[in-house]
Structure formats: structure tokens, C-alpha cells
C-alpha positions as CSV (number, residue, x, y, z in Angstrom):
1,X,56.2,-100.1,77.4
2,X,52.6,-97.7,75.9
3,X,51.4,-101.2,77.7
4,X,53.3,-100.9,80.4
5,X,52.3,-96.8,81.4
6,X,48.4,-98.0,80.6
7,X,48.3,-101.2,82.8
8,X,49.6,-99.2,85.7
9,X,47.2,-95.9,84.6
10,X,44.7,-98.4,84.7
11,X,45.6,-99.2,88.3
12,X,46.5,-96.4,89.8
13,X,42.3,-95.5,88.2
14,X,41.3,-98.2,90.2
15,X,42.5,-97.9,93.4
16,X,41.8,-94.0,92.9
17,X,37.8,-95.2,92.4
18,X,38.3,-98.0,95.8
19,X,39.7,-94.6,98.0
20,X,36.7,-92.7,95.9
21,X,33.9,-94.8,96.7
22,X,35.5,-95.9,100.7
23,X,35.5,-92.5,101.1
24,X,31.7,-92.2,100.1
25,X,30.6,-95.2,103.0
26,X,31.4,-95.9,106.5
27,X,30.5,-94.1,110.0
28,X,29.3,-89.9,109.6
29,X,28.5,-88.6,112.4
30,X,25.8,-85.6,112.9
31,X,26.6,-82.7,115.1
32,X,24.2,-80.2,116.4
33,X,25.8,-77.8,119.8
34,X,24.0,-75.7,121.8
35,X,26.2,-73.1,122.8
36,X,26.1,-71.3,126.6
37,X,25.2,-67.8,125.6
38,X,27.0,-65.4,124.6
39,X,29.9,-68.9,124.1
40,X,28.5,-69.6,120.0
41,X,32.1,-68.6,118.5
42,X,34.0,-70.4,120.6
43,X,31.3,-73.2,120.3
44,X,30.7,-73.9,117.2
45,X,34.4,-73.1,116.1
46,X,34.4,-77.1,116.4
47,X,32.2,-77.0,113.4
48,X,33.6,-74.3,111.0
49,X,31.9,-71.6,113.0
50,X,28.1,-73.4,112.6
51,X,25.9,-75.1,115.0
52,X,25.5,-78.1,113.0
53,X,28.3,-79.7,110.7
54,X,29.3,-83.6,109.7
55,X,32.5,-85.6,110.5
56,X,33.6,-88.8,108.8
57,X,34.9,-91.3,111.5
58,X,36.8,-94.5,111.4
59,X,34.3,-97.5,111.5
60,X,34.6,-100.4,110.1
61,X,30.7,-101.7,111.7
62,X,27.8,-100.1,113.2
63,X,28.4,-100.9,116.4
64,X,31.7,-98.9,115.8
65,X,30.0,-95.6,114.1
66,X,27.9,-95.9,116.8
67,X,30.2,-96.2,119.5
68,X,32.1,-93.0,117.8
69,X,28.9,-91.1,117.6
70,X,28.4,-91.7,121.6
71,X,31.6,-90.7,122.5
72,X,31.0,-87.4,120.1
73,X,28.6,-87.1,122.9
74,X,31.8,-85.5,125.6
75,X,32.0,-82.2,126.7
76,X,34.9,-81.4,128.3
77,X,33.8,-77.7,127.4
78,X,31.0,-77.3,130.2
79,X,31.2,-73.6,130.6
80,X,30.7,-73.4,126.6
81,X,28.8,-76.1,124.5
82,X,25.6,-76.8,126.9
83,X,24.0,-79.7,124.4
84,X,24.7,-81.1,121.8
85,X,22.5,-84.2,119.3
86,X,25.1,-86.3,117.7
87,X,23.3,-88.6,115.5
88,X,24.6,-90.7,112.6
89,X,25.0,-92.7,109.9
90,X,27.3,-96.0,108.8
91,X,26.8,-96.7,105.2
92,X,24.2,-94.9,104.3
93,X,21.9,-95.4,106.7
94,X,20.5,-93.9,109.8
95,X,21.3,-95.2,113.7
96,X,19.4,-95.6,116.7
97,X,20.2,-93.6,119.0
98,X,18.2,-94.0,121.3
99,X,17.3,-90.2,122.4
100,X,14.8,-87.8,121.2
101,X,16.5,-84.9,120.1
102,X,15.9,-83.1,124.0
103,X,18.2,-86.1,125.0
104,X,14.2,-87.9,126.7
105,X,14.7,-91.4,126.2
106,X,13.6,-92.9,123.1
107,X,14.2,-96.5,121.5
108,X,13.2,-95.2,117.7
109,X,15.4,-91.8,118.9
110,X,18.6,-90.4,116.1
111,X,20.4,-88.7,119.1
112,X,23.2,-90.7,121.2
113,X,23.4,-87.6,123.5
114,X,20.9,-88.2,127.2
115,X,19.6,-85.0,128.5
116,X,21.1,-86.4,132.0
117,X,24.8,-86.9,131.1
118,X,26.6,-85.5,133.6
119,X,29.1,-82.9,131.2
120,X,25.8,-81.3,129.6
121,X,23.2,-78.9,130.5
122,X,25.9,-77.3,133.1
123,X,26.6,-73.5,131.8
124,X,23.3,-72.3,133.1
């Protein structure tokens, strides 16, 4: 009986260790929001009131992580959030988004959001 309990405990700790390792790796998307004037509280609400935050996204490859980062550029709140800088890491490795922090094309840029997207820079 003691052996069974020890084996069950060992298996449970192994599962926990694997799950902890999986949670530490994978896709992490970093958000930096620029709010429309006077809309900071509402714009930053998605990052617990801060302009910047990171969120884990489900992805099983760097390509899937890049797609999740690009999707994160979407902005349905045109009069609340002016612009976003979205960067991503997959398994700790920075991914190239193709734009600089102002949204201008840059082959080595880490930002995924283009400045000329129709859903950004609309609140002025």
C-alpha cells in the first residue's frame, strides 16, 4: 500500500513538473497600448490598468505564435485605443514581426502591427 501511494505521488509530481515546464514555454505576446486622448483607463483595462502586459497564447510552433501576435494587432475599439505595439516570443526566442515600434516596415523589427492598418491611428 505504501508503495502504491509513493508511485501515485511520484506520478502526480511528474505530471505537475511537465505542466509547469509547458506553462513556462510556448507563446508569449507582449502588448503596449497607446490610448486615444482621455481613454487611458478603458484602453489599458485589458492589461489590468497598465499600458503594457504579457499574455500567453496557445501555439505549437513559432509560426502559430506569430499568427497569434498578428491577430493581437486587431483593434475594434477605434475611439479608445489608438495604436498597439505587439511583440512575441516562442519558447523564449523573440519573433520578427516586420515593423519597428512606430509601425514602419523593418525586416528585423519585432513589432507585428503596421502603422497603416485601417483599424489603428483613428482617434485623432
